[in-house]
C-alpha positions in Angstrom: 2.6 21.1 -2.0 5.7 22.2 -3.0 8.6 23.4 -0.7 12.0 24.7 -1.0 15.1 26.2 1.0 16.9 29.3 -0.1 15.8 31.5 -3.0 13.4 34.2 -2.9 9.6 33.9 -2.6 10.0 30.1 -3.7 11.9 31.1 -6.9 15.4 29.4 -7.1 17.0 27.7 -4.0 17.0 24.0 -3.1 13.9 21.8 -3.8 12.9 20.1 -0.6 9.7 18.1 -1.3 6.7 18.0 -3.4 3.5 16.0 -3.2 -0.1 15.9 -4.1 -3.5 14.1 -3.1 -6.8 13.9 -4.5 -9.2 13.6 -1.5 -12.8 13.9 -0.5 -13.8 17.4 0.8 -14.1 16.1 4.3 -10.5 15.1 4.3 -8.9 18.2 3.1 -7.9 19.7 6.5 -6.2 16.6 7.7 -4.5 16.1 4.3 -3.2 19.8 4.4 -1.8 19.1 7.9 -0.1 16.0 6.6 1.4 17.7 3.7 2.6 20.6 5.9 4.4 18.2 8.4 6.1 16.5 5.4 7.5 19.7 4.1 8.9 20.8 7.6 10.3 17.7 8.5 12.1 16.3 5.4 15.2 14.5 5.1 16.4 17.0 2.3 16.3 19.9 4.9 13.7 22.0 6.7 11.9 24.2 4.0 11.6 28.0 4.3 9.1 28.3 1.5 6.0 26.1 1.5 3.2 26.4 -1.1 0.1 24.5 -0.7 -2.6 24.8 -3.3 -6.1 23.6 -2.8 -8.4 22.9 -6.0 -11.8 21.5 -6.4 -11.7 18.4 -8.9 -14.7 17.3 -10.8 -14.6 13.3 -10.4 -16.6 13.1 -13.9 -13.9 14.8 -15.7 -11.1 12.3 -14.3 -9.7 9.5 -16.6 -9.3 6.2 -14.9 -6.2 4.0 -15.8 -5.2 0.6 -14.5 -2.3 0.4 -11.9 0.8 -1.0 -13.8 1.9 -4.6 -13.1 4.7 -4.7 -10.5 7.8 -6.6 -10.3 11.1 -6.2 -8.4 14.8 -6.7 -9.0 17.2 -6.9 -6.1 20.6 -5.2 -6.7 23.5 -4.7 -4.3 25.1 -1.6 -5.8 24.5 1.7 -7.9 26.4 0.1 -10.9 24.5 -3.1 -10.8 21.2 -1.3 -10.5 21.9 1.1 -13.3 23.2 -1.7 -15.5 20.1 -3.6 -15.1 18.0 -0.4 -15.8 19.8 0.2 -19.0 19.1 -3.6 -20.1 15.4 -3.1 -19.4 15.0 0.0 -21.2 16.6 -1.7 -24.2 14.4 -4.7 -23.8 11.3 -2.2 -23.9 12.6 -0.9 -27.2 14.4 2.3 -26.3 17.4 3.0 -28.5 21.0 2.6 -27.3 21.7 6.3 -28.0 18.5 7.3 -26.2 19.5 5.2 -23.1 22.9 6.6 -23.2 21.6 10.2 -23.4 19.2 9.6 -20.6 21.8 8.4 -18.1 24.3 11.0 -19.0 21.6 13.7 -18.4 20.8 12.4 -15.1 24.3 11.5 -14.0 25.7 15.2 -14.9 22.9 16.8 -12.7 24.3 19.0 -9.9 20.9 19.2 -8.4 17.6 17.5 -8.9 15.1 18.6 -11.3 11.4 19.2 -10.2 10.2 17.7 -13.3 11.3 15.1 -16.0 13.3 15.2 -19.0 11.3 14.1 -22.1 13.6 12.1 -24.7 12.8 10.7 -28.1 13.0 7.0 -27.5 14.7 6.6 -31.0 17.0 9.5 -31.6 17.7 10.4 -27.9 16.8 14.1 -28.6 15.5 15.9 -25.7 12.0 17.2 -26.7 10.9 19.6 -23.9 12.4 23.1 -23.5 11.9 23.6 -19.7 15.7 23.2 -18.7 16.1 22.3 -15.1 12.6 22.6 -14.4 11.4 19.9 -16.7 8.0 18.6 -17.3 6.1 18.0 -14.1 3.6 15.3 -13.9 0.6 16.2 -11.7 -3.1 15.9 -11.0 -3.2 12.1 -10.1 -4.0 9.8 -7.2 -5.6 6.4 -6.6 -9.2 5.8 -6.9 -9.5 3.5 -3.8 -6.8 4.5 -1.3 -7.7 1.6 1.2 -7.4 -1.1 -1.5 -4.2 0.4 -2.9 -2.6 0.6 0.5 -3.6 -3.1 1.1 -2.0 -4.2 -2.3 1.2 -2.2 -1.5 1.4 -4.0 2.0 1.1 -7.4 0.5 3.9 -6.6 -1.9 6.0 -5.2 1.2 6.1 -1.9 -0.8 4.6 0.2 2.0 5.7 3.9 2.2 5.3 7.3 0.5 8.0 6.8 -1.9 6.5 3.6 -3.5 3.1 5.0 -3.1 3.7 8.0 -5.1 6.0 6.4 -7.7 3.6 3.9 -8.7 0.6 6.4 -9.2 2.9 8.7 -11.2 4.5 5.8 -13.4 1.0 4.5 -14.2 -0.3 7.9 -15.4 2.8 8.6 -17.3 2.6 4.9 -19.0 -0.9 5.7 -20.2 0.0 8.8 -22.1 -0.2 8.7 -26.0 3.2 8.0 -27.2 4.7 6.8 -24.0 7.5 4.3 -24.3 9.3 4.1 -20.9 10.3 6.0 -17.8 13.7 5.9 -15.9 13.8 7.3 -12.3 15.7 7.3 -9.1 14.8 9.4 -6.1 16.3 12.8 -4.9 16.0 11.6 -1.2 19.5 10.8 0.4 18.4 8.0 2.3 16.1 6.3 -0.5 18.4 4.4 -3.0 15.6 2.7 -4.9 14.7 3.4 -8.3 12.6 2.1 -11.3 11.9 1.4 -14.9 8.4 1.7 -16.1 6.6 1.1 -19.4 3.3 0.3 -20.9 4.7 -2.8 -22.3 6.4 -4.5 -19.2 4.8 -2.5 -16.4 6.7 -1.1 -13.2 10.0 -2.8 -12.2 11.3 -1.6 -8.8 15.1 -1.7 -8.6 16.3 -1.7 -5.1 19.7 0.1 -5.3 20.2 2.7 -8.1 22.3 5.4 -6.4 24.6 6.0 -3.5 23.3 6.4 0.0 23.3 10.0 1.0 23.2 11.3 -2.6 20.9 14.2 -2.8 20.4 14.2 -6.6 17.8 12.2 -8.4 15.7 12.7 -11.5 13.4 11.1 -14.2 13.3 10.7 -17.9 10.1 10.1 -19.9 10.9 8.3 -23.3 8.2 8.8 -26.1 7.9 7.7 -29.6 7.2 10.2 -32.4 5.1 11.2 -34.0 3.0 12.8 -31.0 1.5 16.2 -30.3 4.2 17.4 -27.7 1.8 20.0 -26.5 -1.0 17.6 -25.8 1.4 15.1 -24.3 2.6 17.7 -21.8 -0.9 19.1 -21.1 -2.0 15.5 -20.3 0.9 15.1 -17.8 0.4 18.3 -16.2 -3.3 19.0 -16.1 -5.4 15.9 -16.9 -6.7 14.6 -13.6 -6.0 10.8 -13.5 -7.3 8.1 -10.8 -5.4 5.0 -10.7 -7.4 1.9 -10.2 -6.0 -1.2 -8.6 
């Protein structure tokens, strides 16, 4: 599901919400209803364009990856959260230049991107050429929803934001060449962000932006040499089921 406000026929305008699920055929109708409700009652605004696509998925073609290890860092302000995120990225092995470029790119945004910026983890150069659209990670969900919800509840991480972020981060971290990911939400009432990596897992950072801020974004750090076209194809098209 993708929804927006303004623009024409879904082109341009303000991004409101996006989400996806991989479900059994018997659950399609109730899932569509849930996504429609989300698009029409979102804190970023009431969408005037909603696009819901339904596509059959062959489970045998899905790649299964493990859920990233989860840790949390409690921070009390945006500056504290972002300082910690920078230190984590450096600990993972992202260069100072790449960290600096990533934060400058996200902090200079006037509106949220629908996808991610892809940066060289060493040089800090932007590798994708999609501008404000970025590279969108799609075609993913959990293999066992009940088990996943139970785990999140035990970690006191219930809610759509954490549920979706962990699935996306797990898929991204298992891409060939992946080094790290940096993200904070564009939902104005959700100030939590994260740093994730194949090396250390998913670190949830409690405060990474000011309350009421409508701008968020994410950066994927990769290490060359990689086949960039194959990397982007994996993110956008490869069906991935995350196992708890």
